[in-house]
All heavy atoms as TSV, in Angstrom:
chain	resi	resn	atom	element	x	y	z
A	1	MET	N	N	-12.939	7.897	6.551
A	1	MET	CA	C	-12.741	7.144	5.322
A	1	MET	C	C	-11.635	6.124	5.554
A	1	MET	O	O	-10.606	6.442	6.138
A	1	MET	CB	C	-12.340	8.089	4.182
A	1	MET	CG	C	-11.918	7.356	2.919
A	1	MET	SD	S	-11.294	8.433	1.622
A	1	MET	CE	C	-12.812	9.108	1.018
A	2	GLN	N	N	-11.865	4.921	5.102
A	2	GLN	CA	C	-10.850	3.879	5.176
A	2	GLN	C	C	-10.264	3.658	3.792
A	2	GLN	O	O	-10.992	3.659	2.798
A	2	GLN	CB	C	-11.452	2.563	5.666
A	2	GLN	CG	C	-11.851	2.580	7.121
A	2	GLN	CD	C	-12.381	1.217	7.545
A	2	GLN	OE1	O	-13.109	0.574	6.809
A	2	GLN	NE2	N	-12.002	0.805	8.733
A	3	VAL	N	N	-8.954	3.490	3.740
A	3	VAL	CA	C	-8.274	3.162	2.497
A	3	VAL	C	C	-7.326	1.992	2.779
A	3	VAL	O	O	-7.007	1.701	3.929
A	3	VAL	CB	C	-7.495	4.364	1.906
A	3	VAL	CG1	C	-8.444	5.489	1.517
A	3	VAL	CG2	C	-6.435	4.859	2.856
A	4	SER	N	N	-6.864	1.357	1.727
A	4	SER	CA	C	-5.972	0.209	1.852
A	4	SER	C	C	-4.530	0.656	2.050
A	4	SER	O	O	-4.110	1.683	1.527
A	4	SER	CB	C	-6.024	-0.648	0.583
A	4	SER	OG	O	-7.330	-1.048	0.302
A	5	ALA	N	N	-3.782	-0.165	2.773
A	5	ALA	CA	C	-2.347	0.027	2.922
A	5	ALA	C	C	-1.685	-1.328	2.712
A	5	ALA	O	O	-1.964	-2.279	3.437
A	5	ALA	CB	C	-2.001	0.576	4.301
A	6	VAL	N	N	-0.841	-1.415	1.690
A	6	VAL	CA	C	-0.110	-2.640	1.390
A	6	VAL	C	C	1.349	-2.393	1.728
A	6	VAL	O	O	1.967	-1.480	1.185
A	6	VAL	CB	C	-0.257	-3.030	-0.102
A	6	VAL	CG1	C	0.515	-4.302	-0.406
A	6	VAL	CG2	C	-1.730	-3.169	-0.473
A	7	LEU	N	N	1.880	-3.186	2.640
A	7	LEU	CA	C	3.271	-3.031	3.061
A	7	LEU	C	C	4.085	-4.244	2.637
A	7	LEU	O	O	3.636	-5.378	2.805
A	7	LEU	CB	C	3.353	-2.876	4.583
A	7	LEU	CG	C	2.760	-1.559	5.049
A	7	LEU	CD1	C	1.712	-1.799	6.091
A	7	LEU	CD2	C	3.845	-0.666	5.544
A	8	THR	N	N	5.263	-3.982	2.067
A	8	THR	CA	C	6.178	-5.054	1.707
A	8	THR	C	C	7.574	-4.687	2.194
A	8	THR	O	O	7.939	-3.507	2.203
A	8	THR	CB	C	6.211	-5.290	0.186
A	8	THR	OG1	O	6.510	-4.054	-0.467
A	8	THR	CG2	C	4.888	-5.814	-0.329
A	9	PRO	N	N	8.351	-5.679	2.614
A	9	PRO	CA	C	9.720	-5.384	3.025
A	9	PRO	C	C	10.524	-4.846	1.837
A	9	PRO	O	O	10.409	-5.365	0.722
A	9	PRO	CB	C	10.267	-6.745	3.483
A	9	PRO	CG	C	9.056	-7.567	3.778
A	9	PRO	CD	C	8.003	-7.088	2.819
A	10	ALA	N	N	11.308	-3.817	2.082
A	10	ALA	CA	C	12.159	-3.240	1.044
A	10	ALA	C	C	13.496	-3.986	1.022
A	10	ALA	O	O	13.989	-4.412	2.072
A	10	ALA	CB	C	12.393	-1.757	1.303
A	11	GLU	N	N	14.084	-4.146	-0.163
A	11	GLU	CA	C	15.364	-4.852	-0.282
A	11	GLU	C	C	16.451	-4.212	0.563
A	11	GLU	O	O	17.290	-4.899	1.139
A	11	GLU	CB	C	15.805	-4.897	-1.745
A	11	GLU	CG	C	14.981	-5.832	-2.600
A	11	GLU	CD	C	15.496	-5.911	-4.023
A	11	GLU	OE1	O	16.692	-5.645	-4.258
A	11	GLU	OE2	O	14.691	-6.249	-4.901
A	12	GLU	N	N	16.446	-2.886	0.652
A	12	GLU	CA	C	17.485	-2.156	1.390
A	12	GLU	C	C	17.173	-2.024	2.880
A	12	GLU	O	O	17.886	-1.379	3.618
A	12	GLU	CB	C	17.709	-0.777	0.773
A	12	GLU	CG	C	16.511	0.152	0.832
A	12	GLU	CD	C	15.467	-0.075	-0.264
A	12	GLU	OE1	O	15.641	-0.934	-1.141
A	12	GLU	OE2	O	14.442	0.631	-0.219
A	13	GLY	N	N	16.080	-2.625	3.305
A	13	GLY	CA	C	15.645	-2.520	4.695
A	13	GLY	C	C	14.440	-1.616	4.794
A	13	GLY	O	O	14.156	-0.830	3.900
A	14	GLY	N	N	13.709	-1.727	5.870
A	14	GLY	CA	C	12.504	-0.936	6.043
A	14	GLY	C	C	11.349	-1.523	5.247
A	14	GLY	O	O	11.354	-2.701	4.886
A	15	TYR	N	N	10.360	-0.677	4.966
A	15	TYR	CA	C	9.138	-1.138	4.304
A	15	TYR	C	C	8.695	-0.162	3.233
A	15	TYR	O	O	8.871	1.051	3.366
A	15	TYR	CB	C	8.008	-1.286	5.333
A	15	TYR	CG	C	8.295	-2.366	6.329
A	15	TYR	CD1	C	8.999	-2.087	7.485
A	15	TYR	CD2	C	7.893	-3.677	6.091
A	15	TYR	CE1	C	9.304	-3.086	8.403
A	15	TYR	CE2	C	8.186	-4.682	7.002
A	15	TYR	CZ	C	8.895	-4.378	8.149
A	15	TYR	OH	O	9.199	-5.374	9.047
A	16	ILE	N	N	8.112	-0.694	2.173
A	16	ILE	CA	C	7.462	0.096	1.138
A	16	ILE	C	C	5.969	0.047	1.437
A	16	ILE	O	O	5.422	-1.026	1.693
A	16	ILE	CB	C	7.749	-0.465	-0.260
A	16	ILE	CG1	C	9.253	-0.403	-0.539
A	16	ILE	CG2	C	6.948	0.292	-1.326
A	16	ILE	CD1	C	9.678	-1.184	-1.753
A	17	ALA	N	N	5.315	1.197	1.424
A	17	ALA	CA	C	3.881	1.290	1.700
A	17	ALA	C	C	3.185	1.816	0.456
A	17	ALA	O	O	3.616	2.805	-0.138
A	17	ALA	CB	C	3.622	2.215	2.881
A	18	TYR	N	N	2.098	1.151	0.072
A	18	TYR	CA	C	1.379	1.477	-1.168
A	18	TYR	C	C	-0.116	1.550	-0.893
A	18	TYR	O	O	-0.668	0.715	-0.181
A	18	TYR	CB	C	1.673	0.392	-2.206
A	18	TYR	CG	C	0.834	0.456	-3.456
A	18	TYR	CD1	C	0.918	1.533	-4.325
A	18	TYR	CD2	C	-0.032	-0.579	-3.774
A	18	TYR	CE1	C	0.144	1.583	-5.478
A	18	TYR	CE2	C	-0.802	-0.538	-4.928
A	18	TYR	CZ	C	-0.707	0.542	-5.768
A	18	TYR	OH	O	-1.475	0.580	-6.912
A	19	ASN	N	N	-0.763	2.555	-1.464
A	19	ASN	CA	C	-2.215	2.681	-1.385
A	19	ASN	C	C	-2.788	2.508	-2.786
A	19	ASN	O	O	-2.618	3.381	-3.636
A	19	ASN	CB	C	-2.620	4.044	-0.815
A	19	ASN	CG	C	-4.111	4.271	-0.935
A	19	ASN	OD1	O	-4.540	5.089	-1.724
A	19	ASN	ND2	N	-4.896	3.539	-0.179
A	20	PRO	N	N	-3.465	1.376	-3.059
A	20	PRO	CA	C	-3.984	1.113	-4.401
A	20	PRO	C	C	-5.046	2.100	-4.882
A	20	PRO	O	O	-5.131	2.381	-6.077
A	20	PRO	CB	C	-4.590	-0.290	-4.306
A	20	PRO	CG	C	-4.063	-0.879	-3.058
A	20	PRO	CD	C	-3.690	0.256	-2.163
A	21	GLU	N	N	-5.850	2.626	-3.976
A	21	GLU	CA	C	-6.925	3.534	-4.397
A	21	GLU	C	C	-6.393	4.818	-5.024
A	21	GLU	O	O	-6.990	5.351	-5.957
A	21	GLU	CB	C	-7.830	3.894	-3.216
A	21	GLU	CG	C	-8.668	2.747	-2.699
A	21	GLU	CD	C	-7.985	1.948	-1.583
A	21	GLU	OE1	O	-6.776	2.126	-1.345
A	21	GLU	OE2	O	-8.669	1.139	-0.968
A	22	THR	N	N	-5.278	5.332	-4.520
A	22	THR	CA	C	-4.731	6.590	-5.029
A	22	THR	C	C	-3.446	6.406	-5.824
A	22	THR	O	O	-3.007	7.321	-6.502
A	22	THR	CB	C	-4.436	7.567	-3.873
A	22	THR	OG1	O	-3.426	6.994	-3.036
A	22	THR	CG2	C	-5.688	7.864	-3.073
A	23	GLY	N	N	-2.816	5.245	-5.690
A	23	GLY	CA	C	-1.526	5.022	-6.325
A	23	GLY	C	C	-0.370	5.592	-5.530
A	23	GLY	O	O	0.770	5.563	-5.981
A	24	SER	N	N	-0.647	6.106	-4.332
A	24	SER	CA	C	0.401	6.689	-3.497
A	24	SER	C	C	1.350	5.606	-2.991
A	24	SER	O	O	0.911	4.537	-2.559
A	24	SER	CB	C	-0.205	7.415	-2.294
A	24	SER	OG	O	-1.060	8.442	-2.719
A	25	THR	N	N	2.642	5.887	-3.043
A	25	THR	CA	C	3.666	4.973	-2.554
A	25	THR	C	C	4.676	5.760	-1.747
A	25	THR	O	O	5.041	6.876	-2.102
A	25	THR	CB	C	4.386	4.278	-3.728
A	25	THR	OG1	O	3.432	3.612	-4.537
A	25	THR	CG2	C	5.397	3.263	-3.234
A	26	THR	N	N	5.143	5.180	-0.650
A	26	THR	CA	C	6.154	5.802	0.192
A	26	THR	C	C	6.914	4.700	0.900
A	26	THR	O	O	6.745	3.516	0.597
A	26	THR	CB	C	5.517	6.817	1.174
A	26	THR	OG1	O	6.552	7.534	1.843
A	26	THR	CG2	C	4.594	6.142	2.164
A	27	GLN	N	N	7.751	5.061	1.854
A	27	GLN	CA	C	8.534	4.065	2.580
A	27	GLN	C	C	8.795	4.537	3.992
A	27	GLN	O	O	8.539	5.682	4.341
A	27	GLN	CB	C	9.844	3.782	1.850
A	27	GLN	CG	C	10.749	4.997	1.671
A	27	GLN	CD	C	11.625	5.281	2.879
A	27	GLN	OE1	O	12.088	4.366	3.549
A	27	GLN	NE2	N	11.832	6.537	3.187
A	28	GLY	N	N	9.306	3.627	4.809
A	28	GLY	CA	C	9.681	3.961	6.175
A	28	GLY	C	C	10.583	2.882	6.733
A	28	GLY	O	O	10.575	1.742	6.263
A	29	GLU	N	N	11.360	3.234	7.737
A	29	GLU	CA	C	12.269	2.264	8.360
A	29	GLU	C	C	11.511	1.232	9.184
A	29	GLU	O	O	11.975	0.110	9.348
A	29	GLU	CB	C	13.301	2.990	9.230
A	29	GLU	CG	C	14.304	3.797	8.432
A	29	GLU	CD	C	15.124	2.922	7.473
A	29	GLU	OE1	O	15.577	1.831	7.892
A	29	GLU	OE2	O	15.282	3.315	6.306
A	30	THR	N	N	10.350	1.600	9.718
A	30	THR	CA	C	9.525	0.690	10.503
A	30	THR	C	C	8.128	0.648	9.888
A	30	THR	O	O	7.771	1.514	9.068
A	30	THR	CB	C	9.396	1.156	11.971
A	30	THR	OG1	O	8.705	2.415	11.981
A	30	THR	CG2	C	10.758	1.307	12.637
A	31	ILE	N	N	7.340	-0.333	10.299
A	31	ILE	CA	C	5.957	-0.403	9.816
A	31	ILE	C	C	5.205	0.854	10.217
A	31	ILE	O	O	4.485	1.444	9.410
A	31	ILE	CB	C	5.258	-1.665	10.362
A	31	ILE	CG1	C	5.850	-2.910	9.703
A	31	ILE	CG2	C	3.751	-1.596	10.139
A	31	ILE	CD1	C	5.355	-4.229	10.279
A	32	GLU	N	N	5.400	1.298	11.452
A	32	GLU	CA	C	4.708	2.488	11.946
A	32	GLU	C	C	5.071	3.722	11.127
A	32	GLU	O	O	4.211	4.528	10.770
A	32	GLU	CB	C	5.016	2.715	13.425
A	32	GLU	CG	C	4.467	1.652	14.345
A	32	GLU	CD	C	5.312	0.364	14.384
A	32	GLU	OE1	O	6.469	0.356	13.892
A	32	GLU	OE2	O	4.789	-0.649	14.892
A	33	GLU	N	N	6.373	3.878	10.815
A	33	GLU	CA	C	6.818	5.031	10.037
A	33	GLU	C	C	6.279	4.958	8.606
A	33	GLU	O	O	5.827	5.966	8.048
A	33	GLU	CB	C	8.340	5.100	10.015
A	33	GLU	CG	C	8.877	6.302	9.242
A	33	GLU	CD	C	10.395	6.343	9.173
A	33	GLU	OE1	O	11.053	5.322	9.422
A	33	GLU	OE2	O	10.915	7.422	8.860
A	34	ALA	N	N	6.298	3.775	8.014
A	34	ALA	CA	C	5.781	3.621	6.653
A	34	ALA	C	C	4.295	3.954	6.597
A	34	ALA	O	O	3.836	4.633	5.677
A	34	ALA	CB	C	6.037	2.198	6.152
A	35	LEU	N	N	3.529	3.494	7.599
A	35	LEU	CA	C	2.093	3.797	7.634
A	35	LEU	C	C	1.838	5.285	7.853
A	35	LEU	O	O	0.948	5.861	7.234
A	35	LEU	CB	C	1.403	2.972	8.720
A	35	LEU	CG	C	1.229	1.487	8.403
A	35	LEU	CD1	C	0.709	0.746	9.633
A	35	LEU	CD2	C	0.318	1.289	7.208
A	36	ALA	N	N	2.614	5.916	8.728
A	36	ALA	CA	C	2.452	7.356	8.968
A	36	ALA	C	C	2.768	8.144	7.697
A	36	ALA	O	O	2.037	9.089	7.344
A	36	ALA	CB	C	3.350	7.808	10.119
A	37	ASN	N	N	3.825	7.745	6.993
A	37	ASN	CA	C	4.179	8.425	5.744
A	37	ASN	C	C	3.107	8.215	4.676
A	37	ASN	O	O	2.782	9.135	3.921
A	37	ASN	CB	C	5.532	7.923	5.237
A	37	ASN	CG	C	6.684	8.362	6.114
A	37	ASN	OD1	O	6.550	9.275	6.921
A	37	ASN	ND2	N	7.819	7.702	5.966
A	38	LEU	N	N	2.541	6.991	4.620
A	38	LEU	CA	C	1.491	6.721	3.639
A	38	LEU	C	C	0.230	7.509	3.963
A	38	LEU	O	O	-0.417	8.057	3.062
A	38	LEU	CB	C	1.187	5.221	3.582
A	38	LEU	CG	C	0.196	4.801	2.499
A	38	LEU	CD1	C	0.725	5.151	1.104
A	38	LEU	CD2	C	-0.104	3.320	2.601
A	39	LYS	N	N	-0.119	7.600	5.239
A	39	LYS	CA	C	-1.292	8.383	5.634
A	39	LYS	C	C	-1.143	9.828	5.167
A	39	LYS	O	O	-2.061	10.413	4.588
A	39	LYS	CB	C	-1.493	8.321	7.146
A	39	LYS	CG	C	-2.705	9.087	7.613
A	39	LYS	CD	C	-2.886	8.994	9.112
A	39	LYS	CE	C	-4.100	9.801	9.543
A	39	LYS	NZ	N	-4.244	9.876	10.982
A	40	GLU	N	N	0.034	10.399	5.398
A	40	GLU	CA	C	0.288	11.776	4.974
A	40	GLU	C	C	0.202	11.900	3.449
A	40	GLU	O	O	-0.423	12.834	2.923
A	40	GLU	CB	C	1.661	12.233	5.455
A	40	GLU	CG	C	1.991	13.652	5.030
A	40	GLU	CD	C	3.372	14.108	5.477
A	40	GLU	OE1	O	4.189	13.266	5.922
A	40	GLU	OE2	O	3.643	15.309	5.372
A	41	ALA	N	N	0.793	10.953	2.725
A	41	ALA	CA	C	0.775	11.006	1.260
A	41	ALA	C	C	-0.647	10.905	0.717
A	41	ALA	O	O	-1.023	11.648	-0.194
A	41	ALA	CB	C	1.641	9.882	0.694
A	42	VAL	N	N	-1.453	10.008	1.280
A	42	VAL	CA	C	-2.834	9.841	0.814
A	42	VAL	C	C	-3.659	11.086	1.139
A	42	VAL	O	O	-4.452	11.549	0.318
A	42	VAL	CB	C	-3.463	8.566	1.406
A	42	VAL	CG1	C	-4.955	8.501	1.127
A	42	VAL	CG2	C	-2.771	7.319	0.857
A	43	GLU	N	N	-3.478	11.644	2.331
A	43	GLU	CA	C	-4.215	12.861	2.695
A	43	GLU	C	C	-3.872	14.004	1.750
A	43	GLU	O	O	-4.763	14.749	1.313
A	43	GLU	CB	C	-3.921	13.241	4.144
A	43	GLU	CG	C	-4.593	12.314	5.142
A	43	GLU	CD	C	-4.171	12.547	6.586
A	43	GLU	OE1	O	-3.124	13.195	6.830
A	43	GLU	OE2	O	-4.887	12.051	7.476
A	44	LEU	N	N	-2.595	14.167	1.410
A	44	LEU	CA	C	-2.191	15.221	0.473
A	44	LEU	C	C	-2.780	14.972	-0.913
A	44	LEU	O	O	-3.247	15.893	-1.581
A	44	LEU	CB	C	-0.665	15.309	0.396
A	44	LEU	CG	C	0.019	15.863	1.650
A	44	LEU	CD1	C	1.528	15.666	1.568
A	44	LEU	CD2	C	-0.326	17.329	1.853
A	45	TYR	N	N	-2.785	13.723	-1.348
A	45	TYR	CA	C	-3.382	13.370	-2.641
A	45	TYR	C	C	-4.861	13.729	-2.664
A	45	TYR	O	O	-5.360	14.314	-3.626
A	45	TYR	CB	C	-3.186	11.875	-2.901
A	45	TYR	CG	C	-3.807	11.395	-4.191
A	45	TYR	CD1	C	-3.048	11.302	-5.348
A	45	TYR	CD2	C	-5.151	11.033	-4.259
A	45	TYR	CE1	C	-3.605	10.862	-6.537
A	45	TYR	CE2	C	-5.719	10.597	-5.442
A	45	TYR	CZ	C	-4.938	10.520	-6.581
A	45	TYR	OH	O	-5.507	10.096	-7.752
A	46	LEU	N	N	-5.565	13.370	-1.597
A	46	LEU	CA	C	-7.012	13.589	-1.556
A	46	LEU	C	C	-7.387	15.065	-1.453
A	46	LEU	O	O	-8.509	15.438	-1.805
A	46	LEU	CB	C	-7.639	12.789	-0.415
A	46	LEU	CG	C	-7.589	11.271	-0.594
A	46	LEU	CD1	C	-8.119	10.561	0.642
A	46	LEU	CD2	C	-8.345	10.837	-1.838
A	47	GLU	N	N	-6.462	15.910	-0.981
A	47	GLU	CA	C	-6.717	17.353	-0.981
A	47	GLU	C	C	-6.868	17.867	-2.413
A	47	GLU	O	O	-7.634	18.788	-2.675
A	47	GLU	CB	C	-5.582	18.103	-0.287
A	47	GLU	CG	C	-5.593	17.993	1.209
A	47	GLU	CD	C	-4.440	18.748	1.854
A	47	GLU	OE1	O	-3.743	19.531	1.165
A	47	GLU	OE2	O	-4.233	18.545	3.062
A	48	VAL	N	N	-6.124	17.275	-3.345
A	48	VAL	CA	C	-6.122	17.709	-4.740
A	48	VAL	C	C	-7.150	16.937	-5.568
A	48	VAL	O	O	-7.791	17.491	-6.452
A	48	VAL	CB	C	-4.713	17.533	-5.351
A	48	VAL	CG1	C	-4.692	17.908	-6.820
A	48	VAL	CG2	C	-3.701	18.350	-4.579
A	49	ALA	N	N	-7.303	15.649	-5.264
A	49	ALA	CA	C	-8.201	14.786	-6.043
A	49	ALA	C	C	-9.098	14.001	-5.092
A	49	ALA	O	O	-8.808	12.858	-4.766
A	49	ALA	CB	C	-7.389	13.841	-6.911
A	50	PRO	N	N	-10.182	14.621	-4.622
A	50	PRO	CA	C	-11.069	13.935	-3.678
A	50	PRO	C	C	-11.610	12.628	-4.244
A	50	PRO	O	O	-11.859	12.504	-5.438
A	50	PRO	CB	C	-12.202	14.935	-3.447
A	50	PRO	CG	C	-11.645	16.252	-3.842
A	50	PRO	CD	C	-10.644	15.963	-4.925
A	51	MET	N	N	-11.779	11.674	-3.359
A	51	MET	CA	C	-12.286	10.362	-3.736
A	51	MET	C	C	-13.498	10.060	-2.868
A	51	MET	O	O	-13.484	10.314	-1.674
A	51	MET	CB	C	-11.182	9.319	-3.481
A	51	MET	CG	C	-11.541	7.910	-3.822
A	51	MET	SD	S	-10.147	6.779	-3.548
A	51	MET	CE	C	-10.097	6.727	-1.755
A	52	HIS	N	N	-14.527	9.533	-3.469
A	52	HIS	CA	C	-15.730	9.204	-2.721
A	52	HIS	C	C	-15.845	7.689	-2.625
A	52	HIS	O	O	-16.214	7.028	-3.594
A	52	HIS	CB	C	-16.965	9.826	-3.379
A	52	HIS	CG	C	-16.832	11.314	-3.508
A	52	HIS	ND1	N	-16.925	12.161	-2.431
A	52	HIS	CD2	C	-16.576	12.094	-4.576
A	52	HIS	CE1	C	-16.746	13.399	-2.836
A	52	HIS	NE2	N	-16.520	13.401	-4.126
A	53	ALA	N	N	-15.508	7.150	-1.473
A	53	ALA	CA	C	-15.518	5.703	-1.271
A	53	ALA	C	C	-16.947	5.183	-1.237
A	53	ALA	O	O	-17.843	5.838	-0.717
A	53	ALA	CB	C	-14.797	5.351	0.012
A	54	LYS	N	N	-17.134	3.997	-1.775
A	54	LYS	CA	C	-18.449	3.362	-1.783
A	54	LYS	C	C	-18.522	2.267	-0.724
A	54	LYS	O	O	-19.381	1.410	-0.771
A	54	LYS	CB	C	-18.728	2.792	-3.161
A	54	LYS	CG	C	-18.834	3.868	-4.213
A	54	LYS	CD	C	-19.126	3.286	-5.582
A	54	LYS	CE	C	-19.394	4.386	-6.558
A	54	LYS	NZ	N	-18.393	4.605	-7.532
A	55	GLY	N	N	-17.601	2.289	0.214
A	55	GLY	CA	C	-17.535	1.282	1.271
A	55	GLY	C	C	-16.082	1.001	1.596
A	55	GLY	O	O	-15.180	1.496	0.934
A	56	PRO	N	N	-15.862	0.193	2.622
A	56	PRO	CA	C	-14.479	-0.099	2.999
A	56	PRO	C	C	-13.794	-0.952	1.930
A	56	PRO	O	O	-14.454	-1.733	1.234
A	56	PRO	CB	C	-14.617	-0.862	4.312
A	56	PRO	CG	C	-15.987	-1.427	4.289
A	56	PRO	CD	C	-16.816	-0.470	3.486
A	57	PRO	N	N	-12.481	-0.810	1.782
A	57	PRO	CA	C	-11.769	-1.618	0.792
A	57	PRO	C	C	-11.779	-3.098	1.184
A	57	PRO	O	O	-11.862	-3.444	2.364
A	57	PRO	CB	C	-10.348	-1.053	0.824
A	57	PRO	CG	C	-10.234	-0.335	2.109
A	57	PRO	CD	C	-11.605	0.091	2.503
A	58	ILE	N	N	-11.724	-3.951	0.197
A	58	ILE	CA	C	-11.645	-5.393	0.412
A	58	ILE	C	C	-10.280	-5.850	-0.085
A	58	ILE	O	O	-9.922	-5.613	-1.237
A	58	ILE	CB	C	-12.765	-6.134	-0.347
A	58	ILE	CG1	C	-14.121	-5.669	0.167
A	58	ILE	CG2	C	-12.590	-7.641	-0.217
A	58	ILE	CD1	C	-15.289	-6.171	-0.650
A	59	LEU	N	N	-9.531	-6.481	0.779
A	59	LEU	CA	C	-8.187	-6.944	0.459
A	59	LEU	C	C	-8.126	-8.441	0.656
A	59	LEU	O	O	-8.654	-8.960	1.646
A	59	LEU	CB	C	-7.193	-6.259	1.403
A	59	LEU	CG	C	-5.861	-5.817	0.872
A	59	LEU	CD1	C	-5.958	-5.068	-0.433
A	59	LEU	CD2	C	-5.149	-4.987	1.901
A	60	THR	N	N	-7.483	-9.137	-0.258
A	60	THR	CA	C	-7.350	-10.585	-0.137
A	60	THR	C	C	-5.981	-11.007	-0.651
A	60	THR	O	O	-5.240	-10.186	-1.179
A	60	THR	CB	C	-8.484	-11.305	-0.890
A	60	THR	OG1	O	-8.447	-12.686	-0.577
A	60	THR	CG2	C	-8.384	-11.099	-2.385
A	61	MET	N	N	-5.649	-12.257	-0.479
A	61	MET	CA	C	-4.385	-12.811	-0.952
A	61	MET	C	C	-4.684	-13.854	-2.014
A	61	MET	O	O	-5.699	-14.543	-1.951
A	61	MET	CB	C	-3.618	-13.473	0.197
A	61	MET	CG	C	-3.277	-12.524	1.332
A	61	MET	SD	S	-1.987	-11.358	0.945
A	61	MET	CE	C	-0.574	-12.420	0.814
A	62	LEU	N	N	-3.783	-13.991	-2.980
A	62	LEU	CA	C	-3.884	-15.006	-4.004
A	62	LEU	C	C	-2.697	-15.946	-3.886
A	62	LEU	O	O	-1.582	-15.506	-3.605
A	62	LEU	CB	C	-3.867	-14.378	-5.398
A	62	LEU	CG	C	-4.971	-13.381	-5.714
A	62	LEU	CD1	C	-4.715	-12.753	-7.087
A	62	LEU	CD2	C	-6.318	-14.051	-5.694
A	63	THR	N	N	-2.902	-17.234	-4.119
A	63	THR	CA	C	-1.823	-18.199	-4.137
A	63	THR	C	C	-1.493	-18.511	-5.590
A	63	THR	O	O	-2.364	-18.876	-6.370
A	63	THR	CB	C	-2.228	-19.498	-3.417
A	63	THR	OG1	O	-2.562	-19.163	-2.069
A	63	THR	CG2	C	-1.115	-20.514	-3.432
A	64	LEU	N	N	-0.212	-18.307	-5.966
A	64	LEU	CA	C	0.218	-18.562	-7.326
A	64	LEU	C	C	0.766	-19.983	-7.433
A	64	LEU	O	O	1.514	-20.434	-6.586
A	64	LEU	CB	C	1.301	-17.567	-7.732
A	64	LEU	CG	C	0.925	-16.094	-7.650
A	64	LEU	CD1	C	2.111	-15.217	-8.037
A	64	LEU	CD2	C	-0.271	-15.792	-8.530
A	65	ASP	N	N	0.391	-20.672	-8.488
A	65	ASP	CA	C	0.852	-22.035	-8.729
A	65	ASP	C	C	1.799	-22.054	-9.929
A	65	ASP	O	O	1.777	-21.173	-10.778
A	65	ASP	CB	C	-0.337	-22.954	-9.022
A	65	ASP	CG	C	-1.276	-23.057	-7.834
A	65	ASP	OD1	O	-0.780	-23.144	-6.696
A	65	ASP	OD2	O	-2.502	-23.053	-8.050
A	66	GLY	N	N	2.620	-23.054	-9.986
A	66	GLY	CA	C	3.428	-23.310	-11.164
A	66	GLY	C	C	4.475	-22.262	-11.455
A	66	GLY	O	O	5.146	-21.741	-10.572
A	67	HIS	N	N	4.596	-21.908	-12.747
A	67	HIS	CA	C	5.649	-21.034	-13.244
A	67	HIS	C	C	5.650	-19.657	-12.574
A	67	HIS	O	O	6.710	-19.131	-12.234
A	67	HIS	CB	C	5.524	-20.870	-14.763
A	67	HIS	CG	C	6.562	-19.976	-15.358
A	67	HIS	ND1	N	7.882	-20.347	-15.440
A	67	HIS	CD2	C	6.476	-18.727	-15.861
A	67	HIS	CE1	C	8.570	-19.354	-15.984
A	67	HIS	NE2	N	7.730	-18.369	-16.250
A	68	ALA	N	N	4.507	-19.055	-12.371
A	68	ALA	CA	C	4.424	-17.727	-11.767
A	68	ALA	C	C	4.978	-17.741	-10.345
A	68	ALA	O	O	5.662	-16.814	-9.936
A	68	ALA	CB	C	2.994	-17.218	-11.782
A	69	ALA	N	N	4.683	-18.788	-9.578
A	69	ALA	CA	C	5.170	-18.878	-8.206
A	69	ALA	C	C	6.679	-19.048	-8.192
A	69	ALA	O	O	7.371	-18.453	-7.366
A	69	ALA	CB	C	4.490	-20.021	-7.473
A	70	ALA	N	N	7.241	-19.851	-9.102
A	70	ALA	CA	C	8.680	-20.070	-9.153
A	70	ALA	C	C	9.413	-18.801	-9.556
A	70	ALA	O	O	10.473	-18.486	-9.030
A	70	ALA	CB	C	8.997	-21.205	-10.127
A	71	ALA	N	N	8.843	-18.035	-10.469
A	71	ALA	CA	C	9.472	-16.785	-10.929
A	71	ALA	C	C	9.458	-15.734	-9.831
A	71	ALA	O	O	10.364	-14.911	-9.754
A	71	ALA	CB	C	8.753	-16.274	-12.166
A	72	ALA	N	N	8.453	-15.748	-8.971
A	72	ALA	CA	C	8.353	-14.741	-7.908
A	72	ALA	C	C	9.273	-15.061	-6.738
A	72	ALA	O	O	9.602	-14.187	-5.955
A	72	ALA	CB	C	6.907	-14.659	-7.410
A	73	ALA	N	N	9.717	-16.286	-6.601
A	73	ALA	CA	C	10.549	-16.702	-5.451
A	73	ALA	C	C	11.979	-16.272	-5.590
A	73	ALA	O	O	12.536	-15.859	-6.456
A	73	ALA	CB	C	10.480	-18.205	-5.288
């Protein structure tokens, strides 16, 4: 089963890892550690609440224009 992993740099250093399908969030000092922690968190979640994927996740990026882009910067 494939699931999504969204990684963002954490303000205090390291990375925040998020899985949108389960809502699982974790962190790690490196990308590898954050992904390993997220894999463990998602596996534990799925032990309690199984999910039946209908195909691989689709991930894309959006470009924000105007006020929203300025507020996010």
